[in-house]
N, C-alpha and C positions, 0 to 999 in steps of 0.2 A: 826651556822656553816653552810659555805658555800662549795660547791663539785662538783666536776663533778658527772654525775648519774654515777648507777652501775647497773646490768641486773634485781637486784631483784624489781629494783622502778619503773619498768614499771606499775603495777597495779597502785601504790598510783603518778604518772605522770597524766596516764588516769582521777583519778579522780577532782587530781588538774582541770586539764582544765574545767571542769564544769562549773568552773568559769571566763572562758576566752572569750569561744565562743560556746563552744560545749554545747549541749544539751542532751548528753546520753555519756556513757560507753562504747565504742566500745568492743564487744568481744574480747578477748587477745584469738586468730587463729591464725593461720598459716601466715597470711598477718600478720600481726599485729606484731607476732615473727622475721618474713625477715623484714621489716621496723626495727623494731625496734635493732635487730641486725645489722643493714649493719651502723644504726646511730651510734653505741660503737665501729663498726671498724674503721669508718672513721675518724683520726687520726683529721681533721680539723674542724668536727662538733663536737663545743663543749657544753653540753647539763647542765646546772649549778641548783645546786637546794641547795634551803634554807632547812635546819632539825633545828626542833623546838623541844624538847622535844619526837627524835626518828620520827617524823614525818614530812614527805616534804611540807614546806607550801610556798613554793615562787617558781618560776623558770624565766629562761628564757635562748633563743639558744643565741647561737653564730658560726659564721661558717665564718672560714678566705677561703677570696676566695684567691688564684694567681690570678695572673695581668703583661702585658706585657708593661701596661705605669708607668706612675710617677716612674721612676727606677727601673722598675721589681718590686717595694714594692705591696704587695697585700692589702686588702681593709677588713674590716668585716661587716658584717650583723646581727643584734639583732632582734630576733621574740622570738614571743610567750612570753609575758612581762608578769607572772599574779601570783599574791598571795591573799591564800585564806580567804576571807569576812574576819574571827575573828581575822587575823594578819596582818591583815595593821596595817598601820601609827607605823610600829615598826624598818622601815629601813631595811626590809628582798630584798627587790625589789632595792633599791639602792644600797645593799651589792652586787646582782647578779651584776646586772648593771657595778658595780668597777669591779667585777672579771672578766666581757667580757670584759673591756677596757686593763683589764691586762692582757690577752691569745693576743688581738687586737698590746699592745706596745709588747712584749715577740717577735710575730712573724713580724715586725714591719710595722704593719700596719698603711698606711698612713691616713686611715680614717676611722667611723666607721660610719654606715646608721642604720636607724631603723625607719621602719614604724610602725603606729597605725591609727586605725581605731575610735580613740577613739575621740570626738566634746569637750567633757565639760572640763571646762578652769582650772578645779583643778588636772585631766590627763597630759594632755598637761604643766603648769607649774611645776608638777615633775617630765618631761622630762628635762625641761628647767633647773632646780636646779641638773639634773644630769648630763647636761656639752651639753647638744645637742640643736639647734637650727633648726626654721621651715624656713628661711630664706634666702639661699644656694642653696639650692636644690627644684627641681618640681617631686612632684612621679609623677608617672600613672601608674595605677593597669589595669590591662587585665585579668578578670577571665574565666576561661576554662569549661567547662562541663568535 
């Protein structure tokens, strides 16, 4: 089942992110709660989860960004695509990406952008099969302290 994250999902999401690039589950303190509440309140921020057997096992974020170009059509950004290793190759991340695409279409977005730090061909092919390409744009990142 693919759904939007709910308030009670924070601990499970933080644990899932260990399989993305985190090395520890952060404390659920006041700062984490403030960020979580802000995410939940923001109507253009969609944190999608795949739930199997009562567990959150895959997820992605889709943010719809208002825009003054392209006939005032917004665009969407996808980030934090992750699936628990025990649940990979079952179509869950693909289902999360499809739900994100549906959100982008419902909001009349003219494009969806996705960045990945993955270098392995299996992951890159996964994104290509999901309809993304790496030839239209060049991405640059500046990491901030």
